Residue, then its C-alpha position, 0 to 999 in steps of 0.5 A: x476530473x477523476x484520475x484516469x486509470x485508477x478508478x476504471x469500471x472494473x473497480x466501481x462495484x467495490x468502491x461504492x460499498x467500502x464495507x467490512x468484507x471477509x472476502x475482500x480481506x482475504x483478497x487484500x492479504x493474499x495480494x499483499x503477501x504475494x507482492x511482498x514475496x516478489x519484492x523480497x525475492x527479486x529486489x533483495x539486493x536493494x535491502x538496506x536493513x531488516x524491514x527497510x528497502x530502497x525499493x518497496x513494491x508493497x507500499x503501492x499495494x498499501x495505497x491502492x488497497x486502502x484507497x479502494x477497499x478501506x477497512x477491508x484492505x487495511x485489515x487484510x494487509x495487517x493480517x498478512x503482515x503479522x504472519x510475514x513478520x513473525x514467520x520471516x523477520x522478527x524473533x520477538x513475537x510482540x515486535x512482529x505483531x506490532x510491525x504487522x498491525x502497523x503495516x495495516x494501520x499506517x496506510x489507513x491513517x494516511x487514507x483518513x488524512x488524505x480524505x480529510x484534507x483533500x475532500x475525497x469520497x469513497x467513490x474517488x470521483x474527485x481523485x485527479x492526478x495532483x491529488x493522487x500525487x498528494x496521496x502518494x506523498x502522504x502514504x510515503x511519509x506516514x507509513x515509514x514514520x509509524x514503522x520507525x516509531x514502533x521499531x525504535x520503541x522496541x529496539x532503542x538502538x534503531x537508526x531512526x533517521x537513517x532507516x526513515x529516510x531509506x523507507x520514505x524513498x523506498x515507499x515512494x519508488x515502490x508506489x510509483x512503480x505499482x501505480x504506473x504499472x496499474x495504469x499501464x495494465x488498465x490502458x491495455x485492458x481498455x484498448x483490448x475492450x475497444x478492439x473487441x467492440x470493433x470486431 
């Protein structure tokens, strides 16, 4: 049974053609940047260290955008992350670019592993609740791991395991919040549709 609430009718047109699309890249980058800004502004008190937080909502967007939009989602995330990293986080230009690219590459790698191991396809019609949970876990492990490898290569004094543990927890919590918020919005959307159809 397909996962209810994650593959509604409104997403079907973009899932059947996960092609390279400048419009979807811009959409993905903008949505990711906005979510990153919301997370930084409202959840700044949960920050553990530079680029590491106990609650990271953009992690949920990484999952949704790469699952639904594939390459376009990953490229959009990467471009937005490069700009954010250089503008607000890292004085080292190379580190900022590397961190930004990793933000888009890591979830795409996680997507590849999830699709390979669980037999998912572009339509996500085999994505049930248990597979979605597996995706959440895969993304929440791969993304922090790749980020911390990049940070450690750039700054050897990086507290690898300390930051890795916090990033995994932050990504898990952020992803769960985003996924269930999306499901809640879709529930109300479908409910509204039913009410309009009755009228």
